[in-house]
N, C-alpha and C positions, 0 to 999 in steps of 0.2 A: 155411590155406595160408600166411598171413603168419607164423604161429608156426613152422611146419615150415621155411619158407625162411630165417627168421632163424637157426634152429639150424644149417642147412646153410651159410649165409653165414659163420657164426662159424668154420667148419672150413676155409674156403678163403681163399686170398690172391688178391685181385683189386684192381687199381688202375685206376679208370675214366679218370683223367687220363693214365696211361701208355698205356691203350688208344687214347685220342684221338690221342696222339702217334704211335702205330704207324700208325693210319689215315692221318695226314698224311704220314708218311715213305713209306708205300706209294705214295701219290699223287705225291709229289715224285720218287720213284725211277723209277717206271714211267710216264714221260710219253710222248707220242707219238713223239718222235725216238728215245728209248731202246728202245721196243717195236719200232719199225721196224728199228733197227740189230741188235738181238739176234735178232729173228725171221728175219733173212736167213740165219742158219745153224742155225735150229731144225729140229726133226724135220719131215719132209714127209709123214708118215703122217696120214691122216684118221681113224685107228682110235679115238682117244679121244673120248668124249662126256662132258663135265663137266656135272653137274647141281649147281648151287650155290644158296645162299640161306640164310635163317635156319633153324635147326632148327624143326620142326613147321610148315613152310610148304607142304608137299606134295611134297617131293623124292622120297619113297619111292613115291608114286603115279606120278609122272612116270617114274621108273626102271622100275616094273613095267609100265607101258604100253610103253615102249621095249623091255624085255626080252621082250615078247610077239612081237616081230618076228623072223622067221627070220634067223639070222646075227648076232644081237645078244646079248651076254652082260652081264647085270647083275652087276657085281662088288661092289656095296655101297659101304660107306664106307671107301675106301682111305686109308692114311696115306702112300702113296708120294710124293705131291707135297710134303707137309709134310717128309718126309725129305730131299727135294732142297733145300728152303729151309734146313733145318738144316745140310746139307752146304755150302751157300753161306756160311752164317754161320761155319762152322768154317774154311773155306778163305780167305774174303775178309775175315774179321774182324768183320763186322756184317751183320745182316739188318734191313731189306731193302736198305739203301744199298749194301752190297757187290755186289749184283746188277748195278749199273751198271758195274762193273769187269770183268765176265765177258768173256773172250776168245772169239772165234768157235769155236775148238776146244773150249773148255769148255762152251759152249752146246750144241754138238752132242753132247758126251758126256753131259751131264745129260739131254737129251731122249732119247737112246738108252737110258739106264739105265731111264727110266720106261717106254718102249715095250717093252723086253725084259721088264720086270716084268709088264705086262698081257698080253703075248703068252704068257708062261708060265701065267698064270691061265686063259687061254682060247685055245689055239693055233689052233683052227679058226674062231674068231669073226671076222666081218668088222669088227664094231665092239664096243667095250667101254665100258660106262657106269660112270663113277666118280662116285658120288653123295654124296661127302663135303660136307655143307653148309658146313663151315668153309673149304672152298676158295674161298669168296667173297672171303676175304682174299687169296687167291693168284691172282686173275684176271690181274693184271699179269704174273705169272710164266707162267701158262698162255698168254697172248697172245704172250709172248716165245719160249717153247720150242716151242709147237705151233701154228704159223700156220694149219694146216688143220683143227684140232680144232673140234668143235661145243661151244659154251658156252650152256647153258640156265639162265637165272636165274629162279627160281620166286619169285613175289610173292604174298603173302596179306594180307588186311586187317590192318593193323599191330596193332590191339588184340586181334583174335582170335589172331593169330600169337604175340604176346608172352604172352597169357594161356595159350595152349597150352604155352609154355615154362615159365611160372611154376608150372603145376600138374604138371610132370614132374620127377621125380628122375632126372637123367642119370647115366650111368655114366662118361662122359668128362669132360674139363676144359671144362665149359661154365659157368665160374664167374661170368659176368655175369648169370645167370638167377635169382639168389636174392635180389634186391632190386628192387622195382618201378622205382625211379628209374634204377638202373644198367642194368636190362634195356631200358627205353625209350631211354636214352642210347645204348646199344650199337646198337640197331636203327636209330636215326637216323644214327649215324656210319657204319654199314655201308651204309645206303641211299645216303648221299651219296657214298661211295667207289664204289659200283657205278655211279651216275650219272656220276661222273668218268670211269671207264673206258669207258663207252659213248660218251662224247664223244671220248676219246683214241683209240678204235679203232672208228669208226663201222661198223655192220653186223655186227660180230663177235659180239655178245652178243644173244641172243634172249630177250625176256621172256615168261614163261608165267604167266598170272594164274590162281591157284587157283580163285577163284570162277567165272570164265568156263569153266574146264575141267570143273568138276563140274556146272555148270548147262547147258552147251551142249556136251556131251562130244565127240561125233564130229567136228564141225568143228574144235574146238580140238585134239583128238588128231591129226587129220590135219595141222593146221598145225605141231605140234611134230615130227611124224614128217618132214614135208617139210623142216623146218629142218635135219635131220640128213642130208638127201640120200638117205635110204632109201626103198624102195618101201613103200607102205601095205599092211597086212595086216589082214583082219577079225578076226584073233586079238586085236588091240588092244582091240576092243570087249568082249571077255571076258577082260580082263587078270587078273581074280581067279582064273581057272582055270589060269594059267601057274604051273607047279610049279618053284620055285627056293627056295633058302635066303634068308631075309630076317631080318636081325639088328638091327632098329631098333625104336623105340617105336611105329612104325606098322605093324608086321608083321601084326597082326590085321585092321586096317582094309582093307589092300589084298588080303586074301584074301576079301573080301566084294564083292558087286556095288556099283556106284557109289551113294553116298549124299551128301546135302547137309546133314546135321545138323551139320557142322563150321562152317557159315556162321552168323555171329552168335552164336557160342558164348559170347562174353564179355558180351553185352548184359545178361543178368540180374544180372551181378556188377559193373556199372559203378559203383554207389555205393561199392564197396570198392576200386576201381582208379584213384582220382583221382591218386595219385602217378605211376602208369604213364601215364595220359592226359596229364598235364602234361609228362612227359619226352618223349612222342611229339610233342607240339605245339611243343617247343622248337626 
């Protein structure tokens, strides 16, 4: 894995210092007063459910459980929110700092553009799940544009989570995954950012623990369904039978009954993961 990841790392351009600056700029931009001001003219629809977190943290499992509910459409990993961020960068000059300059009318237009997009994906759905893990970086924008949306943050044991990333060749731009130290540093930076937003918007972000979900499934599944405001359905207990297109690295796992073999998956490899452990402890 070290050899393969070193080969991939040589092909990508990633600056961990720049990533740390982005995390700080996101926190500086989307503080509590700014979120409150922008959300006053955000979209009032509760239709979006955002499932965020690190890749390989269990986001696909959570989406599959929710997509088993009547009236819920699992849309997969949408790029629509990232498109809004790019639009802000183009119009305001910089991202994320330019978001602080958004006018009330522009906030409404941005929120409406996203809501129109997900409505076209599933016109008859009551709720739509956007499970792009990278939207964890965009939680400040979600809070600002969609004050009634549900935000579920999936957490997994850091070493297991990062090891899952390290042994996965991703198709997208997940360039922080190909060096143990950089991967651990990114995980910690994202974790601190999520903690910041939970403090800036109390009660708006619901944590879902992967280990708790797979070990004590029904109570935890009921809790995450309750967080969306939807009515419980026993179909969630047989989520693996829900037929829908899944285009992520976890597509095979969520078509099987629940299993716990993902817990402690990194343990046999700990002697080889010392750089990752050191970064996670920093």
